[in-house]
N, C-alpha and C positions, 0 to 999 in steps of 0.2 A: 298785180296786187302789191301795194306798198308793204314794206317790212312791218310797219306799225299795224297795218290791217292783218297781216299774217299772224302776228302774236295775239292780237285781239280775237281773231277767228279761232285759233287753236285753243285759247283759254276758254272761250265759250263752249267749244266742242268738248273739252275735258270736263267742264262743269256738268254738261248734259249727261255725259257717260258715267261720271262718278256719282252724280246726284247731289250737287250743291248749287247755290246761286252764285254766279261769278261776281255779282255786285256786292255780296256779303264778305268776300275775301279780297282785301285790298292788295292786288298785285300791281306792282310798279315795274316798268321796264324802261330801259334807255340804252344808248350807245355811248361809247367813249373808249379811250385808250389808256386810262390811268390805273390799270390793274396789271400787276406783274405777269400773270399767266398769258396775257394777250401778246406778249413779245415772242412767245413760242409759236412755232409753225402751226401747232394744233390748237392754240388758244383762241377760242371764239366766244365762249359764253361762261357765265358763272351765276350761281343762285345764292342769294343771301336771305336769311330768315332771322327775324328777331323774335323773341319769346311770344309776342303777340303780333298778329299780322300788322304791317304789311310784309309781304315777301317782295324781294327785288331781284329782277333779272337784269344783268348787265351784259351787253354784247359788244364785242370789239367792232370798231367802225369798218374794219376790213370785211366783216360778214355782209355788209350792205352791198358789196360788189361780187359776192359769191353767187354761184348758181342757185336757183330756187331749191333744188333737192338738198343742198347743203344747209341753206337757211332753215328749211323746214325740219330737217333731221335734228339740228341743234336746238331749235325752238321746242320741238316735241320732247327731246331729252331733258331740257331744263324744266319744262312743265312737269315732267315725271318727277323731278326732284321736289318741285313745289307741292304737288299732291302728297308726296311722301312726308313732307315736313308739316303740313297743316292738319293732317288727320292722324289719329293714333295708329300705330303699326298694325295692331291686330285688325282694326277696321279695314285698313287698306288691303291686308292679306286676304281677309274674307271676301271683300268685294272682287279682288282679282281672281280668286278661286271660282266665284260665280261666273266670271268671264272666261273661265277655262285656262287661266294662267297661274302658275306657281311662281311667286316672286322670289328672286334671289335675296339673300341677306347681306350682300355687299352693295354699297351705295351706288356705284356707277351702273352696274348691271341691273340693279333694282330700278333705277330711273328708266332704263331702256325697257324693262319688263312692264312697268306701269304704262309707258307710252304704247307698248304693244297691246295691252289690255284696253286702252282707250281707243286707239285708231285701227287696231286689227292689222297692222303692218309693222314688221320689225324695223328697228333702227339698225342700219348697216354701217360699216366702217369702210370708207373708200380707200383709194390708193395712198392717200396722205394720212390714213387712219383717223379721219374726221367723220363725224356722224353724217349720214345721208339717208334719204328715203328711197333712193334709186339704185345706187351702185355699192358694191362691196360685200364684205363678209358679215355674217351674223353667227353667233353673238359677238359681243365686244371681245377682241383679242385679250388674252390673259396678261400679256406683257405690258398692256396699257394701264394696268391696275384695275382692280375690280371694285 
């Protein structure tokens, strides 16, 4: 599966689970290296939101060479941020409770919790402390910032 297809698939799955039309929320994504965070070993993705959609996901080009479990973990985490940004906090909280998940009120763990509610699999943090769907610890380690 291409990286573009991965993002498109995960966005469609998130829409189905949360209950919105993915075509009504203009999500844009791309890759590049012109974001300062991407120089860090852990810097692979960032989410931008303007007051009215679109939301934009930017991924470091180094992610294209990463294993699928890392790509998928990072994409799911960033989509968790998007869901949190486009819907009122109370609505997202209530939806997650119906899914059996109590969301954190800190942004990074909250994105992971939203991803858990959507895909029913936790975002893990691998040996490099980067998101993964296969390896590592759950929940997000405190020293990474919550």
